[in-house]
N, C-alpha and C positions, 0 to 999 in steps of 0.2 A: 437566529433561530435556536441555536444551542443554548444561548444565554436565556432566552424566554422560557425554554423548557426547564432550565435550572431554577428559575424563580418560581415556576409552578410547583416544582417538587418541594421547594422550601416552604411555600405557602401551605402545601398539604401536610407537611411535617408539623408546622406550627398549629394547624387545625387539630391535629391528633396529639397535641402535647400532653393530654391526660393519659395517653397510652405510652407505656415504656417501650418505645421503638428506637433502635440504634441505627443511625445513618452514618456510613463511612464518610470521612472527611472529603475524599476526592469526588464524592457525588455532588459536592457543593462547589466544584471548581471546573476549570477548563482542562479536560483530559485529552491527551494525545493517544490515538489508537493505532497509528501505523507509522512506519519509518519514513524519513525524508519529508516530514510535514513542514509546511511553511506557514508562519503566522505574521500577518501584516494588517492589523485591524485599523479601520478608519476611526473608530471610537476607542477610547481607553478601555482596557480590560482591567476591571477592579477585582480580579480573582487570582488565586494562585494557579499556576500552570504546572501540570504534572505530566512528565514525559512517559512514565511507566516503562522505562527502559528503551523507548523508541527515540531515534534521533530526530531532532527538529531544529528549525531555524527561525529566529525572530528577525525579520528584515525591516520592520518599520513599526510606527505607532508607539503607544505608551502602554507599558505593563505596570500597573500599580498593585503589585502583589509579588509573592515569592515565586521563583522559577525552579522546578525540580526536574533534573534529567531522569533520575530514578529514585524510588522511595518517596517519603514524605516527612513532615515535621512532627509526626506523632512520636513522643518519647517512648511509647510502648511498642512501637513497630519493631518486630523482632527479626524480620527477614533481611538478608543482605541487600544492599543497594549497589548494583553494578551494571555496567553497560550503558550508563547514561551518557548522552552526547548532545550538548546544547551549544548552538551557534548563534551569536548575536552580531548582526552587521546592519548595513544600510543606515537609516536614521532612527533606528530603534532606541527607545528610552525605557530602561528598566529601573524603577525607583527603589526596589527592595532587594532582598538577598537572591543570589543565584547559586544553586547547588548542582554540580554534576551528578552527585548522588548523596542521599541523606537517609540515615537509618538511626533508630533509637537504640536498639539493643543488638542489631546485627552489624556486620562489617560494611564499610564503604570502600569499594575498590574498583579499579579499571573504569573510572568515569572521566569525562573530558568536558571542559568548558572552553569554547573558542570565542573571543571577542575581537572583532576586526574593525568595528565602527560603531557609532552611536555612543550612548552614555549609560553607565551602570552605577547604581547605588547611591545612597546618601551617606552622611558622615558616620553613621553608626551601623551601616549595613556592610555586607561582605560578599565576596565571590569565593566559593569553595569548589575545589575540584571534587573533593569528597569529604563528608562530615558524618561522624558517628558519635553518639553520646557515650555509650559504654563499650562499643566494639572498636576494632582497629580501623584506621584509615590509611590505605596504602595503594600505591601504583595509580594514583590519580594525577591528572594533568590540567593545568590552566594555561591557555595560550592567549596572550594579549598582543595584538599587532596593529592597533590603531585607536584613535580618539580617546575618550576620557573614562577612567574608572575612579570615582571619588569615594572609594571605600577600602576596606581591608581586603587583602587577597591571600587565600590559603590554598596551597596545593592539596594538603590534607589536614584535617582537624579532628581531634578526639578529646573527650573529657577524661575518660578513665582508661582508654585503650592506647595502643601505640600508634604513632604517626611515622610512617617510613616509606621510602622509595616513592615519594611524591615529587612533582616537578612543576615549577612555575616558569614559563617562558614569556618575557616581555621584550618585544622587538620594535615597538613603535607606540606612540600615543602617550597620554599623561596618566599616571597612576599615583594614587595616594591621597591627594588633597591635604587638608590641614591636620587631620587626625589619622589618616590611613597608614597602613604598614603592609609589608609583603612578607609572607612566611612560606618557605618551602614545605615545612611540616610543623604542626603545633599539637602538643599534648599537654593537658593541664596536670594530670596525675600519673602519667606514664612516660615512656621514653620516646624521644624524637630523634630518629637516626636515618642516615643515608637519603636525606632529602636534598633537593637542588633548586636554586634560583638562578636563572640565566637572564641577564639584561644585556641587550645589544641594540644595534641599529640606531634609530633616533629616539629611543625610549627616554622619557623624562619621568623619573621617580622621585617623589617628595615624600619623605617619611622613612621610618626604619625598615631595614631589610634584614631578615633572618634566614639563614639556611635551614636551621632547625631550632625550635623553641620548646623547652619543657619547663614548666613551673616548678614541679616538685621532684622530678627524676632527672635522668641523664640526657644530655644532648651531645651526640657524637656522630662523627663521619658525615656531617652535613657540609654542603658546598654552596658558595655564592660565586658565580662567574659574571663579571662585569667587563664586557669586551667592547662596548660602545654606549652611546647615549650619555645621560647624566644622572647622578644620584646625589641628592642634597638632603641631609637629615641632621637631626640633633639627638641628644641623649645617647641612645645605644648606637645609632647610625647603622653602618653595615656590620653585621656580626655573623660569623660562620656558625657558631652554636651558642645558645643562651640558656641558662638555667638559674633559677633562684636558689633552690635548696639542694640541687644535685650537681654532679660534675659536668664540665664542658670539656670534651677532649676530642682530638683528631678531627677537628673542623678546619675548613679551608676557605679563604677568601682570595680569589684571583681577579686582579684588576689589570686589564691588558688593552691592546688595540688603541683606539682613540677615546677611551672612556674618560669621563670627568667625574671625580668624586670629591665632594666637600663634606666636612663634618668628621665624626669619629668612625674609625674602622677597627674592629676587634676580631682577632682570630677566634677567641672564645671568651665568654663572660659567665661568671658564676658569682652569686652574692655571698653564699655561706659555705661552699665546698671548695673545689679546686678547679683550675683550668690548665690542662696539660696538653702538650704536643699539638697545638694549633698553629696554623701557618697562614701568613699573609704574603702573597706573591705579587710583585709588581713587574710588568713587562710591557713591551711595545712602546707606544708613545703616550701612555696614560698620563692624564693631568691630575696630580694629587697635591698640587701646590697649596691648597687650602684644606688639606685633610690632616687628621691626627691619627697616627698609626700606633696601635697597641697590640701586643701579643695576647694580653689578658687585661682584665681590670685590676686596679690596685688593691681591691678589698681582699683578695684571696691569694693563696700560694699557687705557684705553677711552675713546671719545668718543661723543657723541650719545645717551647714556643719560639717560632722562627719567622724572621722577616727575610724573604728572598728577593734580591734585586737581580732580575734576569734580563740581561741585554738592554737595560733601561738606564737612563741617567736623567736627573732633574732634581727638583726640590720639593720638600714637604714641610708642614708647619712643626710637627711634633712627633717624636718617636720615643716609646718607653715600654718597659715590661716585656722585652724580648730576651730570651736566653741566648739566642744566636742570630747573627746576621750572616746570610750566605750571599756572596757575590758570584753570580754565574754569568757566563758569556759576556764578560767585560769587553767593551769595544775600546781597545787600548788607545788612549789619548792623553799625552803628558800634560796637556794644557786645560783639561776640563775635569772637575770632580765628578765622581759617579753619583754620590748622594749628598745633597745640600739640605741641612736641617736648620730651621729657624731656632728651635729650642728642643730640649729633650734630656733624657737621662739614660746613659748607656753604662752606668757603673758596674752592673752585674752581667753585662752582655759580652759574648765572645764572638769573634769572627773565625769560624773554623773552615770556611770554604772560600777559596779564591780561585776562580776558574776564568781564564781568559778565552775569548771566542776563538774558535778554530780558524786558521788562516791568518791570524794577526801577525803583524811584523813587530816582534819584541826582541830586544837585545839586552845583554848584560850591561848593567849600569844605568838603565832607564828606571824611571819611577812614575807613579801615578797617584793622585789624591783619591782615596776611596770615600772619605767622609769629611765634610767641612761644615762647621756651624756658621750660619750666615750672620749672626749677631755677636760673634766672638764668645759664645757661651762654651764653657768647659763641659764637655759631654761626659766626662768621667771614665772614658775608655782608657785602658792601660795596655802597654806594649805586650805584657805577658798574656793578655787575652786575645792576641791576634796570631793566627797560624804563621809559621815560617816556611810553609810549602805552598806551591801553586801548581795548577795544571793548565794547559792550553790546548783546546781541542781534544783530540785523542792521541796526538803524536808526541807532545812535549810535556815535560814536568821540570820542576826545579826548586831552588831555594831562594827565599827572599828575606828581607828584613823590614821592620816597621819603624817609622818615625812618627811620634805623636808630639805635636807642638801646640799644646793648648787645645784649640778647637779644630785642628787639622790632623787627619790621619793619612799618612803617605806610605805606600808600599813600594819597596825597591827590589829590582831584579838582580840577584847576586850570582846565580848560575842557572844554566839551561842544559838539559840533556834529553835524549830520546826516551820516551816512556817504555816500560818493559813490555806492555801489551803491543806497542807498535813493532817491537823487535820480532814478535811472533809472526808478523806478516812476511818477513823474509824467510822464516822457517817453513811457512806453507808453500812458498815458491820453490824451495828446495825439495819439498815433498812432491810437488807436481812434476818437477823435472825427473825425480827418481821413478815416478810412476810411468812416465813416457818411456824411460829407459827399459823398463821391464817388457815393454812391447817388442823391443828388438830381440830379446831372448826367444820370444814366440816365433819370430820370423826364422831365426836360425834353427829352431827345433822343427819347424815345418819343412825346411830343406832336408833335414835328416830323415824325416818320415817319408817324403815322396821319393827319396833315393834308396830307401832301405830294401824294398822288395825287388823282385826280378821282372816285374811287369813294366812294359814300355808302351808309350802312346800318350794320348791326351788324358790328363788327370785333373780331377777336382779334389780340393782338400779343404778341411775345416778344422779348427782347433779352439778349445776353450781353456783359458788359463786362470786359475784362482790363486790368490796369494794373501798372506798376512805377514807383513814385514815391518821391522822397526829400524830406523836409520839414526845413527849416532851423530846428530847435530847438536847445537847448543842445548836444546831440550829435545829429548828423544821424541821422534814423530812416528806414530804407528799408522800404517796404511792397510786397509782391507780393500781388495779390489778384484775385478774380473776383467779379463781381456779376451777378445775373440779375433780370429782371423779367418777369412774365407777367400778362396782363390781358385784359379784355373791355370793349368800349366801343361808341361809336356816332359816326358822322359824318353831319351833316345840312347841306343847303344850302337856305337860305330864299329866298322870292320876291324879297326885296330884294337878293339877291346875297351876303349874308353867310353865313358858315359857322360851325358849332359842332361841335367834337370833344371827346369826353370819354371817360374810362375809369376803371375800378376795377382795382386791381392788387395782386399779392403780390410782395414783394421779398425777396431773400436775398443775402447776401454772405459770403465767406470769404476770409481773408487771412492772411499770415504775415509775421513780421519777426524780427529778431535784435537782441539787446542785447550789449554788451561791457562787462564790469566786472572789477574786481580785488579780491582780498582776500588779505592777508598776502603781498603781492608776487607773487601768482599770478593770472594773467589767465584769465578763463573767459567762455564765451558762453552767453547765454540764448536759448531758442527760444520765440517767442510765436505765438499764433494768435488770430484774431478771427472771430467769426461773428455776423451779425445777421439777424433775421427780422422782417418787418413787412408792412404793407400801407397802402393809402391810395387817394386819389381825385385825379384831375387833369383839367383842362379847359382848352380854348383857344377863344377867339372871335375871328373875323377878319371885318372889314367889307369891303364891296365895293371900298374904296379901298386895301386891303392893310394896314390898321392892325390889329394884333392885340393881344390881352391874354390871358395865360395864368397859371395858378396850380395849386398842388397842396398837399395835406395828407397827412402820413404819420406813422406811429407804429409802434414795435416794440421789441424787446429786443436789447441788445448784450451779448455775452459775450466777455470777454477773458481768455485763459489764457496764463501764462508759466511755462515750466519752467526750472529752474536759474537763477532770477532773482537770487538772493542767496546769500551764503555766510557762515558764521561757523565757529567752531572745531568745531561739531557736524556740519557737512556743508552740503549745498545745499538750497535751499528754492524752491518755486514757489508761485504763488498764482493765484486766479481771482476776477474781478469780474463782476457782472451788473447792468446798468443799463437802464432804459427810456430810449428816445429819442423825440423829437417833432420834426417838421420841417414847413416850409412854404416855398413859393417863389412869387414873383410876377414876371411879366415883361411888358414891352411892346416892340413893335417895329413896323416898317413894311417891307413888301415892295414894292420899286420895280422896275417892269419896265424892263429895259434894251433888250430886243429880244424878238422872238417866241420866241427860244430861251434867253434868259438873264434873270436878275433879281438884284437886290441886296436882301439882308435886313439891316437895321440894327436892333440890339436892345439892350436893357438888362435884366438879370435880377438879382433880389435873393434870396439863399438864406439861410434861418434854420434852424438846428438846435440843439436843446437836449438834452443828455445828462445824465441824473441822476447824482448822486454815489453812492458806495458805500464800505463799510468792510470791511477784512479784517485778520486777525491772522496775522503771519508771525513764526515763532520767538518767540512770546509778545509781540511788539511790535505795537502797533495802528497801522494805516495808515488815515487818513481821506482819501478822494478827494472833492474838491469837484465840483460840477456844472460842466459846460463849455457855454458858449454860443458858437456860431459865427454870425457875420453876414458874408456875402460879397456883394460887388457885382461883377457882370461886365458889361462893355459890349464890343460887338464887331460885326463885320460879316461877311457870308458872301455869296459870289457863286456862283450856280448856273448852269451852262451845259448846252446840249444837252438841255434839259428836255423837248423834244418827242420825243426818241428813247427807246428802251427802256433805254439806258444814259445816265444823266446824271451829271455830276460837279459837285462844289462845293468851294470853298476858303474858308477863313476865318481871321481874326485876332481875338483878344480880349485885353482887359486885365482882370485880376481883383485885387481888394483884399480881404483879410481884416481886419475891424475888431477882432475879439475873438479867440476861439480860445485862451483862457488855461486851462491845466491847473494847478490848485493842489492841494497835498497837505500834510498834516501827518503826521508819524510820531513817536509817543511824545511828542506835544506840541511838536515842533520843526517849523517850517514850511520847506518846500523852496522853492528859487527857482522862480518861475513859468516853466513851459514853454509858450511861446506859438507859435501858428500865424500870428500877425499879420504882415502884410506883403503885398508885391505879387508877382504872377506874371503872365506873359504866356503866351498859348496860340496855337499855330498848328494848323490842321486841314486835312485833305483827306478827301473822301468820295465814294462812288459809290453811286448808286441804280439798281436794276434792276427794271423791270416788263415782263414778257414781251410783253404787248400792252396797248393802252389799255383793253381790256375785261377784262383778267385780274384775278381777285380777289387775286392774290399781288403783293406788293411786298417787295423786299429792299434792305437798306442796310448798307454797310460804311463805318466811320468810323475814321480814325487821327488822333491828336493828339500834339503834343509840348509840354512845359511847361518854363519856365525862371523862375528867381526864387525866391520862398519855397518853391514846389513845383517840383521838377525831376523829369523822367521822361517816360514815354510811355504811351499807352493806345490801345486799339482797341475798337470796338463792332461787333457783328453783330446786325442786327435783321430781323425778318420780321413782316409783317402779312397778314391774310386777311380779306376782306370777304365777308359772306354776302349 
């Protein structure tokens, strides 16, 4: 019915040909007027289809015309073409071009073409996510998941504008034909950048594949990911970025999974300018036996082009024009070469990265073949161009030596040691033990507070402790944290003048710290956090002569988490440990009255804390943390004045010695140097106690302390008690 109407309109226009009447192009075509339209004609449609920004699906029949999701093919069309969404499935056959969006002078962006079945295109036709003659083509997508596309495929295309951030996804079906090619983005006279082609699943691509292609300007930061299927092509083959007269730089080709690639693979290609910093990455079980790998083409100069062999081993036909070969995640095997090359030229190539997979069993004196030429070709690589250092996982590093015997490059393990960043893990364990120790101080302070006033009976108490401390371990560790304690207890005075105070409590602490490490000459910071939760009981007995004895028992769980703790060639890693802790303290002292308003408290206290060990796996390397035992002795004195007033003040000095506090760790069987909290510290304190009236059930205490020595820093406590 619609088609008949179109013909009538056309006849009327022809009849009025003597009159200068303009008829828009899309009045002579099949127009889509609403979203989610389905097209499945019984007879072929010999017209262009215009979506006008509406989503539609072609599920069957033959379309012998161009298909537009948005815009049209008028070169003078100046509006943007966006929001086009075309889906082709079922048994549909589209013989001409398919455009997600098309504009002459405007931009083409945010358009999508989905092809899951049927056939599209002839040998000279194309599928475009978005196309613009003089505007930019960006953020367009083509998804192909089945059947046949015998044409060119462009994520984005522009003649004079930029092509950027376009994507082509091919997960199944046959694409390319005898003349076809796949482009993430194409610009004839401007820049093609940040475009992506993804090939996976059972896709079969015949023809060249370009991440980005610019004829006369730059092609940069484009990517081709081939994780499955097969790609067979000649001439340019698979190319991260291509330019005739401009630069090709920072482009990437990733071949991984079970992908099969035959033909040429270029990180970057330029005919007249330069190709720099392009990368070809090989990983998984990729089949590149019949591929030729190039960092760049031979016509131009280029630096920084890298071939990365990542956890892969196998053979390829030819390797040339790489400035560097990086071996990452080597599966250590003395009997199998990593890379076998039929032929190639590595005369100006360096091997700057040798990284063995984490968890590998490596020993001094062992060796492995990195490169071997299958036909005894001398590859031109020299020993001076191979690094003498290696890393393994995150835990180990060492020195090696290279032996080049004609066509065979062998790397020997000469020494192994624990990496410096692995040592920091033992330091963080020491930090977490120190933080739990600080909680014991809060328990002792709470006993002082609930015993200080002359109110007896059931008491509730709560305290908050904030601190900023630095501990003198191998590398100083700074801890910022908060600890809290809440509890209920009782204070009694007996007929003989002695007093007994006791309480049960819940404790919680949270703190943070930072670590500083380096990997591959790059410094980085780790951010750590600690949390402990526990509980216990504490008691204090004081006789009428002012001699007192106190003690506590506590237990809980400590969680330590560190982000960006370590790095290797694969990235950064964090880890988390969780350990039970147990603690006790005992103290003795004597309160000596100096006057009616002041007294002197002389005391000695012993603190014991035990933190269980734990094991974690980081980048396949096993870290075993030993348990930590802390034994601290503190002796000191405190003078309290104005104790008869509602405001009283006190001042104190103390000396503390840590006898143990050793944090030991092994990583992949290598023991780290002990990180110890052992040593002396001195403490000075000042505090204020407030009780509104002698009969008030409330009592408040503020305490500030400074530390020097093994522990440096400051802390403050705020405590409150209420007597029922």
